[in-house]
C-alpha positions in Angstrom: 168.8 120.0 165.2 172.2 119.9 163.9 175.3 121.4 165.3 175.4 124.8 163.6 178.2 126.1 161.5 178.6 129.2 163.7 182.2 129.7 164.7 182.1 126.1 164.6 185.1 125.0 162.8 186.3 124.0 166.2 183.3 121.8 166.8 183.8 120.2 163.4 187.4 119.7 164.2 186.4 117.5 167.0 184.4 115.4 164.5 181.0 115.3 166.0 179.1 112.4 164.6 176.2 112.9 162.2 173.8 111.2 164.7 174.9 113.4 167.6 174.7 116.6 165.5 171.0 116.5 164.8 168.7 118.2 167.4 164.2 121.9 166.7 161.0 123.7 167.6 158.0 121.6 168.5 154.7 123.5 168.4 155.5 127.0 169.7 159.0 128.2 170.3 159.3 128.1 174.1 163.0 129.4 174.3 163.3 132.3 176.7 166.2 134.4 177.8 167.0 134.3 181.6 165.8 137.9 182.1 162.4 137.0 180.7 161.8 134.1 183.2 160.4 134.6 186.7 159.9 131.0 187.9 162.4 130.7 190.7 162.9 126.9 190.2 163.8 127.5 186.5 166.2 130.3 187.4 167.9 128.1 190.0 168.3 125.4 187.3 169.8 128.0 184.9 172.4 128.9 187.5 173.8 125.3 187.4 174.2 125.4 183.6 177.5 126.0 181.9 178.5 126.9 178.4 181.4 124.9 176.8 183.2 127.7 175.1 186.5 127.3 173.2 189.0 129.1 175.3 190.2 131.2 172.3 186.7 132.8 172.3 187.5 134.4 175.6 189.7 137.3 176.6 190.5 138.4 180.2 190.8 142.0 181.3 191.3 142.6 185.0 188.5 140.8 186.9 186.4 140.2 183.8 186.3 137.8 181.0 184.8 138.9 177.7 183.0 136.4 175.5 183.4 136.7 171.8 181.3 135.2 169.0 179.6 135.8 165.7 176.2 137.3 165.5 173.9 134.3 165.0 171.8 135.8 162.1 174.8 136.7 160.0 176.6 133.4 160.8 173.7 131.2 159.8 172.0 133.4 157.2 168.8 133.5 159.3 165.6 135.2 158.1 164.7 138.5 159.6 161.9 137.2 161.8 164.1 134.6 163.5 164.4 135.1 167.3 167.8 135.8 168.9 169.4 136.5 165.5 171.1 139.6 166.9 172.7 137.7 169.8 176.2 136.2 169.6 176.9 132.5 169.3 180.0 131.4 171.2 179.3 128.0 172.9 179.8 124.7 171.2 177.9 122.6 173.8 176.2 122.9 177.2 176.8 121.2 180.6 175.5 121.2 184.1 176.7 120.7 187.7 176.0 117.5 189.6 178.5 118.3 192.4 180.5 121.4 193.3 183.4 120.4 191.0 181.7 117.8 188.7 180.1 118.7 185.4 178.1 116.4 183.0 177.7 117.0 179.3 177.3 115.0 176.1 179.9 112.4 175.2 180.1 113.7 171.6 181.1 117.1 172.9 184.2 115.9 174.6 185.9 113.0 172.9 189.1 113.0 174.9 191.4 114.8 177.2 192.6 117.3 174.6 189.0 118.3 173.8 188.3 118.6 177.5 191.2 121.0 177.9 190.3 123.1 174.9 187.2 124.4 176.5 186.5 126.8 179.2 183.4 126.0 181.3 181.6 129.3 181.7 178.7 130.0 184.0 176.5 133.1 183.6 176.7 133.4 179.8 173.3 134.9 179.6 171.3 137.9 178.3 170.4 140.4 181.0 168.4 142.9 178.9 166.8 143.3 175.5 169.2 144.5 172.8 172.3 143.3 174.6 175.2 142.8 172.2 178.2 142.4 174.4 178.8 139.7 176.9 181.2 139.2 179.8 181.4 137.3 183.1 183.6 137.7 186.2 186.7 135.5 186.1 185.3 133.6 189.0 182.7 132.1 186.6 185.2 130.6 184.3 186.5 127.1 185.0 188.8 124.6 183.2 189.0 120.9 182.8 191.1 119.2 185.5 190.2 115.6 184.4 187.9 113.8 182.0 186.5 111.3 184.4 184.5 109.3 181.7 183.4 109.7 178.1 180.9 107.4 176.4 179.6 107.6 172.8 178.0 104.4 171.5 176.2 104.8 168.2 174.8 101.3 168.5 173.0 101.8 171.8 172.6 105.6 171.8 174.5 106.0 175.0 176.1 109.5 175.0 177.6 111.3 178.0 180.8 112.7 179.5 181.7 113.5 183.1 184.3 116.2 183.8 186.1 117.2 187.0 186.6 121.0 187.0 189.8 122.7 188.2 188.1 123.9 191.4 184.7 123.8 193.1 182.1 126.1 191.6 181.0 128.8 194.1 177.7 130.5 194.4 175.8 128.0 192.3 174.0 124.9 193.5 174.3 121.5 191.9 170.8 120.4 191.0 169.4 117.1 192.2 169.1 114.2 189.7 167.2 111.0 189.4 169.0 108.1 190.9 166.7 105.2 190.2 163.6 104.3 188.2 162.5 106.3 185.2 160.5 109.4 184.3 156.7 109.0 183.8 155.2 108.8 180.4 154.0 112.2 179.2 155.9 114.1 182.0 156.4 117.8 181.4 160.0 118.8 180.9 162.3 121.9 180.9 165.6 122.1 179.0 168.3 124.7 179.8 171.4 125.3 177.7 172.9 127.2 174.8 171.0 126.5 171.5 173.1 127.3 168.5 175.8 128.5 170.9 173.7 131.4 172.2 173.5 132.8 175.7 171.5 130.6 178.1 167.9 129.8 177.0 165.2 128.2 179.2 162.6 126.2 177.3 159.6 124.6 179.0 156.4 123.2 177.7 157.9 119.9 176.4 156.8 116.4 177.1 158.1 112.8 177.1 157.1 111.2 173.8 158.8 107.8 173.8 159.8 106.3 177.1 160.3 102.7 176.0 164.1 102.6 175.7 166.5 101.9 178.5 169.3 104.1 177.4 167.4 107.2 176.4 163.9 108.7 176.1 162.6 111.1 173.4 160.7 114.3 174.0 159.3 117.4 172.3 162.1 119.7 173.4 162.9 123.0 171.6 166.6 122.4 171.2 169.4 123.1 168.7 173.1 122.3 168.2 174.8 123.8 171.2 172.1 122.4 173.4 174.0 119.1 173.3 174.9 118.3 177.0 172.0 120.4 178.4 170.3 119.1 181.5 166.7 118.1 180.9 164.7 118.7 184.0 161.4 117.3 185.4 159.2 120.5 185.4 157.4 119.4 188.6 160.2 118.1 190.8 163.2 120.0 189.4 165.2 116.8 189.2 167.5 116.3 186.3 166.1 113.4 184.2 168.8 113.3 181.5 171.2 114.8 179.0 170.1 116.3 175.6 172.2 114.5 173.0 170.5 114.5 169.5 167.4 115.2 167.5 165.8 116.7 164.4 167.4 119.0 161.9 167.6 122.6 163.3 167.2 124.9 160.3 165.6 124.7 156.9 166.0 126.8 153.8 163.2 129.4 153.4 163.8 131.1 150.1 166.9 133.2 150.3 167.3 132.7 154.1 167.2 130.0 156.7 164.4 129.5 159.3 164.0 127.2 162.3 162.6 123.9 161.6 159.0 123.8 163.0 157.4 120.4 163.9 154.1 119.5 165.4 154.3 118.5 169.1 153.9 114.9 168.1 155.7 115.2 164.7 159.2 114.7 163.4 161.6 112.4 165.3 161.7 114.0 168.7 164.8 114.9 170.7 166.8 112.2 172.5 167.8 112.4 176.1 170.4 110.0 177.7 168.9 108.9 181.0 170.9 110.3 183.9 170.5 107.0 185.7 172.9 105.5 183.1 175.7 107.8 184.3 177.1 105.4 186.9 180.1 107.6 187.7 177.9 110.2 189.5 175.5 107.9 191.4 177.6 107.9 194.5 178.1 111.7 194.7 
């Protein structure tokens, strides 16, 4: 799945590496809007998820912040049967809370203090009903970067993460628990929550660990796209964060005169890579 060219001159300006840009659909497309999901654990996970949106994609009016973006179908030249093509794409990456004022994302999303400061960290960018075309959140759900605590992007080892201190504690949303030792079981079922292709929050379950042999990251059959970079990957049974979605297979392929999602067998293509959360030493004492 590659970082998409939606509004994404900004993402390109930050020079995301080719390795980090690649992330696809394995088997059936399990992405769902928040309003379509009833599982209370998944919904709680979604509340801890933030969209990394360039601040110039936002405009404030009174107590509300409007989120601007291009319609995904038009921006990407998507085929008519592609899901979510009518929704707007605004986020460049995803992130998640590990403490009231601490957010984790992918290292290739935030390459320095200037990049950290260029984003707003927006909670609640989600679709609430079918056919929704306009998006806004209360100003209370928009945060900024106080400090980039740590950023790591090592193409040799595959290590890829960033830790951000927000300008204030996030209220009304719970930081989710994360694994602090050991590693996930082979074949464990997973859930990923984030902003594929920059879209409003999507919850995608039905994925599994595929390759668990590496110490820095594991690979899985996650339905993820560019924009999911930095998403939390959860253990579907325990609700613990197991890692950070960082790279994977190519997102879209040409289909005649339009573009379609790349579809892979559950055990096919390269899999999606997830930095193990236990490697993020900066958060282990939180």
